[in-house]
N, C-alpha and C positions, 0 to 999 in steps of 0.2 A: 900761450901766445906772448910774443914779445911786444912791448910797448916802448915808444920813445916820444918825448915831448920836445917839439921844436917851436920856438917863438910862442910858447903858451898853447900850442895845439897838440893834441894827443893823436899819435898814429899807431895803429895796431896791425901787426903783420898778419896777413891772411894766409890760410893754408893752401898748399899746392893742390888744386882741384883735380879730380880724377876724370876729367873730360866727359862729364855727364853720367858717370857710373854712380850707382847708389846701392845700398843694402835696403831691401824692401821686405818688411815683415807683414804677413797676412794673418787674418783671423784663424784660418784652419789649414792652409796649404803649406805653411812653413816660412822659411827665410831664404831669400835669393839675393845674389849680387849680379847686376847687369847694367847695361846702358839703357836709360829711360828713353824710349822712342816716342811714347805718347802717354798722356794721363788725362782721364776724365773721371772726376769724382773719386770713387774708391777703386777704380779700375786702372791698372798700369800695364802697359805693354813694354816688356824688356827684350832686348836683343843681347846675344852673347851672354846668356844668363846661366849661372851655376847655382844649384841648390846648396845652401850651407846647412847640411844635415846635422853635423856635429862640429863645433869649433872648440879650439883650445888656444892657449897663449894670448887670450884677451878676456878680461873680466866680463865685459858687456858687449853688446852689438855696437854701442857708441864707440868704445875703444877699438873694436875691430874695424870700424869705418874710418877711423882717424889714423891708427897705427898699423893695422894689419895684425897678423898672428905672429907670435914669437916662437911658436912650436908647430910648424906646418906639418910635420910628420904625425902629429896626433889628431889632425883634423880629418873629417870625412866629408869631402866635397866631390860629388859625382861629376861626370863630364858636362861641359857647357852645352846648352841647346841653342839653336840659332834664334828662336823667338819663343816667348811665352806670354800669355795674357793672364794676369793675376787679378782676381776679384777680391773684394773685401780687404783691401790694403789698409792697415792700421798704423804703419810707421814707414817713413822714408828717410834714410840717413845718407846724405851725400858722402861719397868717399874721396879721400885724398889719393893722389897718385901713388903714394907709398902703400896705402892699403890695397889698391887695385893690383899693384905689382905683387904684393905679398899673397893675396888670394889666388891670383893666377898661377903662382909658383907652387901651390899645394898640389901634390900628386893626385891624379884622378883616382877616386875610390871606387872600387867595384866589389860586388859580393861574390 
């Protein structure tokens, strides 16, 4: 993040947010990226959600949420579902717009 000091006050550049999209990791259902519609405790309702079955081009989910993937052809992300309710959520990582665009551009993986 870029910082600048003006008249003794420090200002920090904020990332371009992904309009409510986040990467959500659950205890046993896996990892998803979608727009958070609702959250109550450990339960999250996502819309326009893709399961991130296998990712590449990012060392961690944190990097994936901020930078997206550098190698979209190596990722395995199935088609998006209109809505999913996830229970036992253990991590929510807000996405930048760059990351949302990158994940959306990954070709749909099918078996």
